[in-house]
The first five atom37 places (N, CA, C, CB, O) and aatype in JSON, in Angstrom:
{
  "aatype": [12, 19, 7, 1, 0, 5, 10, 1, 19, 6, 10, 14, 0, 7, 0, 16, 19, 3, 3, 10, 10, 1, 1, 19, 7, 6, 16, 8, 14, 3, 19, 0, 15, 7, 10, 7, 15, 0, 10, 16, 19, 19, 3, 7, 15, 5, 0, 7, 15, 6, 1, 6, 10, 1, 3, 7, 6, 8, 19, 0, 10, 10, 10, 14, 19, 0, 7, 7, 5, 2, 13, 2, 0, 14, 1, 1, 18, 10, 1, 17, 10],
  "atom_mask": [
    [1, 1, 1, 1, 1],
    [1, 1, 1, 1, 1],
    [1, 1, 1, 0, 1],
    [1, 1, 1, 1, 1],
    [1, 1, 1, 1, 1],
    [1, 1, 1, 1, 1],
    [1, 1, 1, 1, 1],
    [1, 1, 1, 1, 1],
    [1, 1, 1, 1, 1],
    [1, 1, 1, 1, 1],
    [1, 1, 1, 1, 1],
    [1, 1, 1, 1, 1],
    [1, 1, 1, 1, 1],
    [1, 1, 1, 0, 1],
    [1, 1, 1, 1, 1],
    [1, 1, 1, 1, 1],
    [1, 1, 1, 1, 1],
    [1, 1, 1, 1, 1],
    [1, 1, 1, 1, 1],
    [1, 1, 1, 1, 1],
    [1, 1, 1, 1, 1],
    [1, 1, 1, 1, 1],
    [1, 1, 1, 1, 1],
    [1, 1, 1, 1, 1],
    [1, 1, 1, 0, 1],
    [1, 1, 1, 1, 1],
    [1, 1, 1, 1, 1],
    [1, 1, 1, 1, 1],
    [1, 1, 1, 1, 1],
    [1, 1, 1, 1, 1],
    [1, 1, 1, 1, 1],
    [1, 1, 1, 1, 1],
    [1, 1, 1, 1, 1],
    [1, 1, 1, 0, 1],
    [1, 1, 1, 1, 1],
    [1, 1, 1, 0, 1],
    [1, 1, 1, 1, 1],
    [1, 1, 1, 1, 1],
    [1, 1, 1, 1, 1],
    [1, 1, 1, 1, 1],
    [1, 1, 1, 1, 1],
    [1, 1, 1, 1, 1],
    [1, 1, 1, 1, 1],
    [1, 1, 1, 0, 1],
    [1, 1, 1, 1, 1],
    [1, 1, 1, 1, 1],
    [1, 1, 1, 1, 1],
    [1, 1, 1, 0, 1],
    [1, 1, 1, 1, 1],
    [1, 1, 1, 1, 1],
    [1, 1, 1, 1, 1],
    [1, 1, 1, 1, 1],
    [1, 1, 1, 1, 1],
    [1, 1, 1, 1, 1],
    [1, 1, 1, 1, 1],
    [1, 1, 1, 0, 1],
    [1, 1, 1, 1, 1],
    [1, 1, 1, 1, 1],
    [1, 1, 1, 1, 1],
    [1, 1, 1, 1, 1],
    [1, 1, 1, 1, 1],
    [1, 1, 1, 1, 1],
    [1, 1, 1, 1, 1],
    [1, 1, 1, 1, 1],
    [1, 1, 1, 1, 1],
    [1, 1, 1, 1, 1],
    [1, 1, 1, 0, 1],
    [1, 1, 1, 0, 1],
    [1, 1, 1, 1, 1],
    [1, 1, 1, 1, 1],
    [1, 1, 1, 1, 1],
    [1, 1, 1, 1, 1],
    [1, 1, 1, 1, 1],
    [1, 1, 1, 1, 1],
    [1, 1, 1, 1, 1],
    [1, 1, 1, 1, 1],
    [1, 1, 1, 1, 1],
    [1, 1, 1, 1, 1],
    [1, 1, 1, 1, 1],
    [1, 1, 1, 1, 1],
    [1, 1, 1, 1, 1]
  ],
  "atom_positions": [
    [[-65.03, -40.14, -34.04], [-66.16, -39.36, -33.61], [-65.69, -38.0, -33.13], [-66.93, -40.1, -32.51], [-66.09, -36.98, -33.69]],
    [[-64.87, -37.95, -32.12], [-64.37, -36.68, -31.61], [-62.86, -36.55, -31.81], [-64.71, -36.54, -30.13], [-62.22, -35.71, -31.18]],
    [[-62.32, -37.37, -32.69], [-60.91, -37.29, -32.99], [-59.99, -38.13, -32.13], [0.0, 0.0, 0.0], [-58.77, -38.09, -32.31]],
    [[-60.55, -38.88, -31.21], [-59.73, -39.76, -30.38], [-60.6, -40.89, -29.83], [-59.06, -38.97, -29.21], [-61.83, -40.8, -29.79]],
    [[-59.94, -41.95, -29.41], [-60.67, -43.13, -28.95], [-61.26, -42.95, -27.56], [-59.75, -44.33, -28.95], [-62.29, -43.55, -27.24]],
    [[-60.63, -42.14, -26.73], [-61.1, -41.96, -25.36], [-61.08, -40.49, -24.97], [-60.25, -42.77, -24.39], [-60.25, -39.71, -25.44]],
    [[-62.01, -40.14, -24.11], [-62.05, -38.81, -23.52], [-62.05, -38.95, -22.01], [-63.3, -38.01, -24.0], [-62.63, -39.9, -21.47]],
    [[-61.42, -38.04, -21.34], [-61.51, -37.97, -19.88], [-62.39, -36.77, -19.58], [-60.07, -37.85, -19.18], [-62.11, -35.65, -20.02]],
    [[-63.46, -37.02, -18.84], [-64.41, -35.97, -18.53], [-64.52, -35.83, -17.02], [-65.8, -36.26, -19.16], [-64.77, -36.81, -16.32]],
    [[-64.32, -34.62, -16.53], [-64.45, -34.34, -15.1], [-65.89, -33.9, -14.83], [-63.44, -33.24, -14.64], [-66.4, -32.98, -15.47]],
    [[-66.54, -34.58, -13.89], [-67.91, -34.25, -13.51], [-67.99, -34.13, -12.0], [-68.91, -35.32, -14.04], [-67.2, -34.74, -11.28]],
    [[-68.94, -33.34, -11.5], [-69.09, -33.23, -10.05], [-69.68, -34.51, -9.46], [-69.97, -32.03, -9.69], [-70.3, -35.3, -10.17]],
    [[-69.48, -34.7, -8.17], [-70.07, -35.85, -7.48], [-71.58, -35.83, -7.67], [-69.71, -35.84, -5.96], [-72.21, -34.77, -7.64]],
    [[-72.15, -37.01, -7.88], [-73.59, -37.13, -8.08], [-74.03, -36.92, -9.52], [0.0, 0.0, 0.0], [-75.23, -36.95, -9.8]],
    [[-73.08, -36.72, -10.43], [-73.43, -36.51, -11.84], [-74.03, -37.79, -12.43], [-72.18, -36.07, -12.65], [-73.68, -38.9, -12.02]],
    [[-74.93, -37.62, -13.38], [-75.61, -38.74, -14.02], [-75.13, -38.91, -15.47], [-77.14, -38.53, -13.98], [-74.37, -38.09, -15.99]],
    [[-75.59, -39.98, -16.08], [-75.31, -40.2, -17.5], [-75.78, -38.99, -18.32], [-76.0, -41.5, -18.01], [-75.08, -38.55, -19.23]],
    [[-76.95, -38.46, -17.99], [-77.47, -37.29, -18.69], [-76.53, -36.1, -18.55], [-78.86, -36.93, -18.16], [-76.33, -35.36, -19.51]],
    [[-75.94, -35.91, -17.37], [-74.97, -34.83, -17.16], [-73.74, -35.03, -18.05], [-74.54, -34.76, -15.68], [-73.2, -34.08, -18.61]],
    [[-73.31, -36.28, -18.16], [-72.16, -36.6, -19.01], [-72.47, -36.28, -20.47], [-71.77, -38.08, -18.87], [-71.66, -35.66, -21.16]],
    [[-73.64, -36.7, -20.94], [-74.02, -36.43, -22.33], [-74.08, -34.93, -22.6], [-75.36, -37.08, -22.66], [-73.65, -34.46, -23.66]],
    [[-74.62, -34.2, -21.65], [-74.7, -32.75, -21.81], [-73.3, -32.14, -21.9], [-75.47, -32.12, -20.63], [-73.05, -31.28, -22.75]],
    [[-72.38, -32.58, -21.04], [-71.0, -32.06, -21.05], [-70.3, -32.4, -22.37], [-70.2, -32.62, -19.86], [-69.63, -31.55, -22.95]],
    [[-70.45, -33.63, -22.83], [-69.82, -34.03, -24.1], [-70.39, -33.19, -25.25], [-70.03, -35.55, -24.38], [-69.66, -32.76, -26.13]],
    [[-71.7, -32.97, -25.23], [-72.31, -32.14, -26.26], [-71.8, -30.71, -26.25], [0.0, 0.0, 0.0], [-71.66, -30.09, -27.31]],
    [[-71.53, -30.18, -25.07], [-71.01, -28.81, -24.94], [-69.57, -28.72, -25.44], [-71.09, -28.34, -23.49], [-69.2, -27.76, -26.11]],
    [[-68.76, -29.71, -25.1], [-67.34, -29.66, -25.46], [-67.05, -30.19, -26.86], [-66.53, -30.46, -24.46], [-66.0, -29.92, -27.43]],
    [[-68.0, -30.94, -27.42], [-67.85, -31.5, -28.78], [-69.15, -31.32, -29.54], [-67.45, -33.02, -28.72], [-69.87, -32.28, -29.79]],
    [[-69.46, -30.06, -29.92], [-70.74, -29.77, -30.56], [-70.97, -30.53, -31.87], [-70.84, -28.31, -30.82], [-72.11, -30.68, -32.3]],
    [[-69.9, -31.0, -32.5], [-70.05, -31.74, -33.75], [-70.78, -33.08, -33.56], [-68.69, -31.99, -34.37], [-71.3, -33.63, -34.53]],
    [[-70.82, -33.61, -32.36], [-71.51, -34.88, -32.1], [-72.78, -34.69, -31.25], [-70.58, -35.84, -31.4], [-73.49, -35.65, -30.98]],
    [[-73.05, -33.46, -30.84], [-74.16, -33.19, -29.93], [-75.49, -33.7, -30.46], [-74.26, -31.72, -29.66], [-76.3, -34.22, -29.69]],
    [[-75.74, -33.57, -31.76], [-77.04, -33.96, -32.31], [-77.29, -35.46, -32.21], [-77.15, -33.52, -33.76], [-78.44, -35.89, -32.17]],
    [[-76.25, -36.27, -32.17], [-76.42, -37.72, -32.1], [-76.46, -38.28, -30.7], [0.0, 0.0, 0.0], [-76.76, -39.46, -30.52]],
    [[-76.15, -37.48, -29.7], [-76.06, -37.99, -28.33], [-77.41, -38.43, -27.76], [-75.46, -36.94, -27.44], [-77.46, -39.31, -26.9]],
    [[-78.49, -37.83, -28.22], [-79.81, -38.19, -27.72], [-80.22, -39.61, -28.07], [0.0, 0.0, 0.0], [-81.06, -40.2, -27.4]],
    [[-79.63, -40.16, -29.13], [-79.97, -41.52, -29.54], [-78.84, -42.51, -29.23], [-80.29, -41.55, -31.03], [-78.88, -43.66, -29.67]],
    [[-77.85, -42.06, -28.48], [-76.72, -42.93, -28.13], [-77.15, -43.97, -27.1], [-75.54, -42.1, -27.58], [-77.91, -43.68, -26.18]],
    [[-76.65, -45.19, -27.26], [-76.81, -46.22, -26.25], [-75.65, -46.05, -25.29], [-76.85, -47.69, -26.88], [-74.49, -46.06, -25.71]],
    [[-75.94, -45.89, -24.02], [-74.9, -45.64, -23.02], [-74.61, -46.92, -22.25], [-75.32, -44.51, -22.06], [-75.51, -47.56, -21.72]],
    [[-73.33, -47.28, -22.2], [-72.89, -48.48, -21.5], [-71.87, -48.06, -20.45], [-72.27, -49.53, -22.49], [-70.86, -47.43, -20.76]],
    [[-72.16, -48.4, -19.2], [-71.27, -48.04, -18.08], [-70.66, -49.33, -17.54], [-72.05, -47.26, -16.95], [-71.37, -50.21, -17.06]],
    [[-69.34, -49.42, -17.63], [-68.61, -50.6, -17.17], [-69.25, -51.91, -17.66], [-68.54, -50.61, -15.64], [-69.39, -52.87, -16.91]],
    [[-69.63, -51.91, -18.94], [-70.13, -53.13, -19.57], [-71.62, -53.38, -19.48], [0.0, 0.0, 0.0], [-72.1, -54.37, -20.03]],
    [[-72.37, -52.51, -18.81], [-73.82, -52.7, -18.69], [-74.55, -51.46, -19.2], [-74.22, -52.99, -17.22], [-74.14, -50.33, -18.94]],
    [[-75.63, -51.7, -19.93], [-76.42, -50.59, -20.43], [-76.94, -49.76, -19.26], [-77.59, -51.09, -21.3], [-77.35, -50.31, -18.23]],
    [[-76.93, -48.44, -19.44], [-77.34, -47.54, -18.35], [-78.28, -46.47, -18.86], [-76.11, -46.88, -17.69], [-78.11, -45.95, -19.97]],
    [[-79.28, -46.16, -18.07], [-80.23, -45.11, -18.4], [-79.68, -43.73, -18.07], [0.0, 0.0, 0.0], [-78.64, -43.59, -17.44]],
    [[-80.41, -42.72, -18.5], [-79.93, -41.34, -18.36], [-79.84, -40.87, -16.91], [-80.84, -40.41, -19.11], [-79.07, -39.96, -16.61]],
    [[-80.61, -41.47, -16.01], [-80.6, -41.04, -14.61], [-79.58, -41.8, -13.76], [-81.98, -41.21, -14.01], [-79.45, -41.55, -12.57]],
    [[-78.85, -42.72, -14.37], [-77.86, -43.53, -13.65], [-76.76, -42.64, -13.13], [-77.27, -44.64, -14.57], [-76.12, -41.92, -13.91]],
    [[-76.52, -42.67, -11.83], [-75.46, -41.86, -11.23], [-74.11, -42.51, -11.54], [-75.66, -41.72, -9.68], [-73.95, -43.72, -11.43]],
    [[-73.16, -41.68, -11.92], [-71.82, -42.17, -12.25], [-70.9, -42.05, -11.05], [-71.23, -41.39, -13.45], [-71.01, -41.12, -10.24]],
    [[-69.99, -43.01, -10.94], [-69.0, -42.99, -9.85], [-67.61, -42.77, -10.44], [-69.05, -44.33, -9.03], [-67.36, -43.07, -11.61]],
    [[-66.73, -42.25, -9.64], [-65.36, -41.97, -10.06], [-64.69, -43.23, -10.61], [-64.55, -41.41, -8.89], [-64.74, -44.29, -9.99]],
    [[-64.08, -43.1, -11.76], [-63.32, -44.19, -12.35], [-64.1, -45.11, -13.27], [0.0, 0.0, 0.0], [-63.51, -46.0, -13.89]],
    [[-65.42, -44.93, -13.37], [-66.19, -45.79, -14.26], [-65.89, -45.46, -15.72], [-67.7, -45.65, -13.98], [-65.58, -44.32, -16.06]],
    [[-65.99, -46.47, -16.56], [-65.79, -46.29, -18.0], [-67.15, -46.28, -18.67], [-64.88, -47.41, -18.6], [-67.98, -47.16, -18.45]],
    [[-67.37, -45.26, -19.5], [-68.63, -45.11, -20.19], [-68.38, -45.17, -21.69], [-69.33, -43.77, -19.8], [-67.5, -44.48, -22.21]],
    [[-69.15, -46.01, -22.38], [-69.08, -46.08, -23.84], [-70.37, -45.5, -24.39], [-68.87, -47.56, -24.34], [-71.46, -45.79, -23.89]],
    [[-70.24, -44.68, -25.41], [-71.4, -44.11, -26.09], [-71.47, -44.75, -27.46], [-71.31, -42.54, -26.19], [-70.62, -44.51, -28.32]],
    [[-72.48, -45.58, -27.66], [-72.65, -46.28, -28.92], [-73.68, -45.54, -29.75], [-73.08, -47.76, -28.69], [-74.87, -45.54, -29.45]],
    [[-73.21, -44.9, -30.8], [-74.08, -44.1, -31.65], [-74.63, -44.95, -32.79], [-73.34, -42.88, -32.21], [-73.9, -45.78, -33.34]],
    [[-75.89, -44.76, -33.15], [-76.45, -45.52, -34.27], [-75.78, -45.08, -35.57], [-77.98, -45.32, -34.35], [-75.36, -43.93, -35.72]],
    [[-75.68, -46.01, -36.48], [-75.11, -45.7, -37.79], [-76.15, -45.96, -38.86], [-73.83, -46.54, -38.05], [-76.99, -46.85, -38.73]],
    [[-76.09, -45.18, -39.9], [-77.0, -45.36, -41.02], [-76.41, -46.37, -41.98], [-77.28, -44.02, -41.75], [-75.21, -46.65, -41.96]],
    [[-77.25, -46.9, -42.79], [-76.78, -47.84, -43.8], [-77.63, -49.07, -43.81], [0.0, 0.0, 0.0], [-78.68, -49.12, -43.17]],
    [[-77.18, -50.05, -44.51], [-77.95, -51.28, -44.58], [-77.59, -52.05, -45.83], [0.0, 0.0, 0.0], [-76.6, -51.76, -46.5]],
    [[-78.4, -53.01, -46.11], [-78.16, -53.89, -47.24], [-78.44, -53.17, -48.55], [-79.02, -55.15, -47.14], [-79.46, -52.49, -48.68]],
    [[-77.56, -53.3, -49.52], [-77.75, -52.74, -50.85], [-78.37, -53.81, -51.73], [-76.41, -52.23, -51.45], [-77.67, -54.7, -52.23]],
    [[-79.67, -53.75, -51.93], [-80.36, -54.77, -52.7], [-80.16, -54.61, -54.2], [-81.82, -54.75, -52.38], [-80.61, -55.46, -54.97]],
    [[-79.51, -53.55, -54.63], [-79.21, -53.36, -56.04], [-77.85, -53.95, -56.41], [-79.24, -51.89, -56.38], [-77.49, -53.97, -57.59]],
    [[-77.12, -54.42, -55.44], [-75.8, -55.0, -55.7], [-75.98, -56.36, -56.38], [-74.98, -55.15, -54.39], [-76.99, -57.03, -56.18]],
    [[-74.99, -56.76, -57.18], [-75.07, -58.11, -57.77], [-75.22, -59.15, -56.67], [-73.81, -58.42, -58.63], [-74.65, -59.0, -55.59]],
    [[-75.98, -60.19, -56.94], [-76.3, -61.2, -55.95], [-75.08, -61.83, -55.29], [-77.13, -62.26, -56.57], [-75.13, -62.15, -54.11]],
    [[-74.02, -62.01, -56.01], [-72.85, -62.65, -55.43], [-72.25, -61.85, -54.28], [-71.81, -62.88, -56.49], [-71.48, -62.4, -53.49]],
    [[-72.59, -60.55, -54.17], [-72.05, -59.73, -53.11], [-72.97, -59.62, -51.9], [-71.75, -58.37, -53.64], [-72.6, -59.04, -50.89]],
    [[-74.17, -60.17, -52.0], [-75.09, -60.1, -50.88], [-74.77, -61.19, -49.88], [-76.55, -60.22, -51.35], [-74.72, -62.37, -50.23]],
    [[-74.55, -60.79, -48.66], [-74.28, -61.74, -47.58], [-75.05, -61.3, -46.36], [-72.76, -61.83, -47.27], [-75.08, -60.12, -46.04]],
    [[-75.67, -62.23, -45.68], [-76.39, -61.95, -44.45], [-75.52, -62.38, -43.3], [-77.77, -62.65, -44.41], [-75.0, -63.5, -43.3]],
    [[-75.37, -61.53, -42.36], [-74.54, -61.86, -41.18], [-75.41, -62.19, -40.01], [-73.6, -60.7, -40.81], [-74.91, -62.49, -38.93]]
  ]
}
């Protein structure tokens, strides 16, 4: 996504998930358009945009991906998971 598995982002005290998304969008404009639809997970739990972040928390941004089942593929290749 941004060329590495993890980013360290410095934010002021009282910063929210929304502040984090804004900062990531500013520093990595190539992903900014997808951040609005990202699912945000803070230390293993889904978090809303107003959730205040604390020092040392780990945040995962799960971006939606396009794609799906190819119904034109030969039947032997169709598998439902």
